[in-house]
Structures are given as structure tokens and as C-alpha cells.
Phi, psi and omega in degrees: 000313181297319190293318177293326174302316180301319180302307187292328175300312177303320178302314181294331174286321175305314176293328173301316177300319177285327174296325179295315186287327177291321176302309183295318169307311175302320181290320175300305182298324172300319181296318180302312182274336172279352180295125175298137175296138172306134174286168177292336172294328185285323173292333178292312185297323172303313179296324175296318176291328178288322178298317185302314186295318178189153180298139183223164176262175181292318177304318175303313180296314178305304175314311182304309188288318174299317184292335173291332185115011171296145174277167183307312185298324177286329174303307175303318180293314193293310188302314177302321181288319170300324179289322181292323177282359187067024184270330184245123180204100184296324180296311176302316173309304190303319180290312180300321188284319179297318183290326175293317192288327175288336182287326182272331181207105182297136178208173179269169186304326185298310184295314177295321174305310186296317178300318174299322180291324185290343173288338182100009174300134174297156186294319187294324177291321175300315174306314175287332172283333172300307182314302189296316179299312191276000168278329182290314188226149183272137175302319182293326173289325176289323175294325175293329170299313178299320175297313182307306181300322182292325178289336177276331184272336177212116181288340177269010183297130184277154170307320170306315183286322182298318183293320174303318180297306176314311186292311174307331181275357173094020178269139193276167192289338175291311172309316176293320181288320174302310185289324179288337186307306187294321179295311178301325182284345182289000000 
């Protein structure tokens, strides 16, 4: 008789465990489904927090809001509000981004264009930014900076490696030939 009680007690405990887990599962699912939808102000706050963390394009904010579950109308409303507050300005973003990028790592027009397009800047803004940026600074001078830095980092840089580095940095063939000419004559 004593043995039978244990069996039934074990069954009782197992039943209690399954009841516990089913109650826990219901509580978790209730929490997930009972969660209220974010208000328009919450979408705006989310976007502002993202902008406070780092400069972003309109496309980046749109992708963030959609990924978090905002509807297209909510996304449009937030974008309109941020633009009217001048928190979002793709033209200013592109100019600041290009200036900072060239200061950290000199590169040619092709590479800068590629990188700006990846940020989500519209193509017409990217082209205007490139025109304005390369009016202020010469691609040849930027290429010379790359060559100088390459010479400092590895004294055994071959001309072929330097030319490949310039190509990877987005400099066109004419600029590479102009910069490499004196090096090849040495």
C-alpha cells in the first residue's frame, strides 16, 4: 500500500508540473497578446532615440520603424514630423557623413558614392554631395595621402600593392596613374 501511494504521489507531482507549465505558458502568451500597440508618440520617441544615438538617413529610420512593427501610415507620420523638426535631413546627413568619412579615410569618388548609397541616401542627393565634396578637395591630393600613409605603414610596399590599395579606395585609373607615375620612375 505504501508503494502505491508513492506512485500516485508521483503522478500527482507530474500532473502538478504539467499544470504549472501550462499556466506559465498561458501567462506568457497572454502577456504577448495583451501588449498594447505602441502609440504614435512612442514611434516618434523610438526614432528620436535612434537619432540621438547616431546620425541617420530617412531610409534608415523608415527601416527601423518597420522592423519594430510600425505601419506604413505611422512611418510616414513620424518621418513628416522629424523632417519638420529638422531632425531628419538627408542632404545635411550626406554632407556631414562625406566630410567625416574623408577625414578618417581618404578615398575616391567611386568608393564614397558606394558608401553613401549604402546608407540609404537617395541617388540624386549622393551625386550632389559628391560634386560639392570633390570641389572642396582634390582626388589627387586624397590619393597622395593614401600613398603617404601606405609608405609609412609598410616600407616594403610594392607599387602594385599601392595601386591596388588606391583602386580599392575608389580612385579612378587616371588618378592612380598620376599619383603612381613618380613612384614608378624612382
